[in-house]
C-alpha positions in Angstrom: 9.9 29.1 -20.6 12.5 29.1 -23.2 12.8 26.4 -26.0 15.8 25.2 -24.2 14.2 24.7 -20.9 11.2 22.8 -22.5 13.6 20.3 -23.6 15.7 20.4 -20.3 12.9 19.6 -18.1 11.9 16.3 -19.7 15.5 15.3 -19.9 15.9 15.7 -16.2 12.5 13.8 -15.5 13.8 10.9 -17.8 17.1 11.0 -16.2 15.6 10.8 -12.8 13.0 8.0 -13.6 15.8 6.0 -15.2 18.2 6.7 -12.1 15.2 5.5 -9.8 14.6 2.4 -11.9 18.2 1.6 -12.2 18.5 2.1 -8.5 15.6 -0.2 -7.7 16.9 -2.8 -10.1 20.2 -2.7 -8.4 18.4 -3.2 -5.1 16.5 -5.9 -6.3 19.5 -7.7 -7.7 22.3 -7.0 -5.1 20.4 -5.9 -2.0 17.5 -8.3 -1.9 18.2 -9.5 1.4 18.4 -6.0 2.7 14.8 -5.3 1.2 13.5 -8.6 2.7 14.7 -7.7 6.0 13.3 -4.4 5.7 9.8 -5.8 4.7 10.0 -8.3 7.6 10.9 -5.5 10.0 8.3 -3.0 8.6 5.3 -5.0 7.6 5.4 -8.1 9.9 7.6 -7.8 13.0 7.2 -4.1 14.0 3.3 -4.2 13.9 3.1 -7.7 15.5 5.5 -6.7 18.3 3.0 -3.8 19.3 0.2 -6.4 19.8 -0.4 -9.0 22.4 -1.0 -12.7 21.3 -4.6 -12.1 22.5 -4.9 -9.1 20.1 -3.4 -11.1 17.3 -5.9 -13.9 17.8 -8.7 -11.4 17.6 -7.2 -10.0 14.5 -7.0 -13.5 13.0 -10.7 -14.0 14.0 -11.6 -10.7 12.3 -9.6 -11.2 9.3 -11.2 -14.7 9.1 -14.6 -13.3 8.7 -13.5 -11.5 5.6 -11.7 -14.5 4.3 -14.8 -16.8 4.8 -17.0 -14.2 3.1 -14.6 -14.0 0.1 -14.6 -17.8 -0.1 -18.3 -18.0 0.2 -18.5 -15.9 -2.8 -16.1 -17.6 -4.9 -17.3 -19.4 -8.0 -16.4 -23.1 -8.2 -13.4 -22.8 -10.6 -10.2 -24.5 -10.9 -8.4 -21.1 -10.2 -10.5 -20.5 -6.9 -10.0 -24.0 -5.6 -6.2 -23.4 -6.3 -6.1 -20.2 -4.2 -8.1 -21.8 -1.4 -5.6 -24.8 -1.6 -2.7 -22.6 -1.3 -4.1 -20.5 1.5 -4.9 -23.5 3.5 -1.5 -25.2 2.7 0.4 -22.2 4.1 -1.5 -21.7 7.1 -1.1 -25.4 8.1 2.5 -25.1 7.4 2.7 -22.0 9.5 0.9 -23.7 12.3 3.7 -26.3 12.3 6.1 -23.6 12.7 4.1 -22.1 15.7 4.1 -25.5 17.3 7.9 -25.4 17.1 7.8 -22.0 18.8 5.7 -23.4 21.5 8.0 -26.4 21.9 5.4 -29.0 21.0 7.5 -30.4 18.1 11.0 -30.0 16.5 11.6 -27.8 13.8 11.6 -29.3 10.3 12.5 -27.4 7.3 9.9 -28.2 4.9 7.6 -26.4 2.5 3.9 -26.0 2.5 3.1 -28.4 -0.4 2.5 -31.4 1.9 -0.1 -29.4 3.9 -2.2 -28.7 1.1 -5.5 -30.5 0.7 -5.5 -33.2 -1.9 -6.3 -32.9 -5.5 -10.1 -33.3 -6.2 -11.4 -31.5 -3.1 -14.6 -29.8 -3.7 -15.2 -26.0 -3.2 -17.5 -26.8 -0.4 -14.9 -29.1 1.3 -12.2 -26.3 0.8 -14.4 -23.8 2.6 -15.0 -26.0 5.5 -11.1 -26.9 5.5 -10.3 -23.3 5.4 -12.7 -22.4 8.5 -11.1 -25.3 10.6 -7.6 -24.4 9.5 -8.2 -20.8 10.7 -9.8 -21.9 14.0 -6.4 -24.0 14.8 -4.5 -20.9 14.0 -6.5 -18.7 16.4 -6.3 -21.5 18.9 -2.4 -21.4 18.4 -2.5 -17.8 19.1 -4.4 -18.3 22.4 -2.1 -20.9 23.5 0.8 -18.7 22.8 -0.9 -16.0 25.0 -1.2 -18.5 27.7 2.4 -19.6 27.5 4.4 -17.2 25.5 7.9 -18.5 24.3 11.1 -17.1 25.5 11.9 -13.4 24.5 13.9 -13.7 21.2 12.4 -16.9 20.1 12.3 -17.2 16.3 11.3 -19.8 13.9 12.5 -19.9 10.1 10.3 -19.2 7.2 11.9 -20.6 4.1 11.7 -17.3 2.1 11.6 -14.5 4.8 14.0 -15.9 7.4 13.6 -15.9 11.1 10.2 -14.7 12.4 9.0 -14.4 16.0 5.8 -16.2 16.8 4.0 -12.9 16.7 5.5 -12.4 13.2 4.2 -15.6 12.1 0.8 -14.8 13.1 0.9 -11.6 11.4 2.3 -13.2 8.3 -0.5 -15.9 8.2 -3.2 -13.0 8.7 -1.6 -10.9 5.8 -0.9 -13.9 3.5 -4.6 -15.3 3.6 -5.9 -11.7 3.2 -3.9 -11.1 0.1 -4.3 -14.4 -1.6 -8.1 -14.3 -0.9 -8.4 -11.3 -2.8 -7.6 -13.2 -5.9 -11.0 -15.3 -5.4 -13.4 -14.4 -8.2 -17.3 -14.7 -8.0 -19.2 -16.4 -10.8 -19.7 -13.2 -12.8 -16.0 -12.3 -12.7 -14.9 -15.8 -13.5 -16.9 -15.9 -16.5 -15.7 -12.6 -17.6 -12.2 -13.9 -17.3 -13.2 -17.1 -19.1 -12.4 -19.3 -16.2 
């Protein structure tokens, strides 16, 4: 390799890297709705559409086991209680959207904050609420299986746009799984100064 090509290769790599970063920044700034739609289609709707409501209910139950295990190992810290409060609030909020899909209630555009457990709830109480909340979501999935909504039914998610009931079930599964990975055991919490 000549001296000139040794300089040329890093320059090409740098330009390519900057180009990719600039492209990503452009997409994030000006095409974020397209990215959101792609995420919803690829990560939520397409995988959920391949499953029955019964299979989604089983997936919620299986994911619930891992969720409860993480919650069971979690140290009693404000951060862990915050994570569980958030997960419960989102799941209860999603349940109301699923009830709208079932025709059991009118759609109300609200957010998850009113569905969160109140301040001062103990870790033990949050674990119990988490279990009860997931059981209700599984029950909704089974009810959707018994009485599926009309093809093409969607219910709005405030940030992601319209989701099918199956998309909602996958979203709730994925959300709780992702958030629960933030839970820390006693040793980890001490190391982080929590």
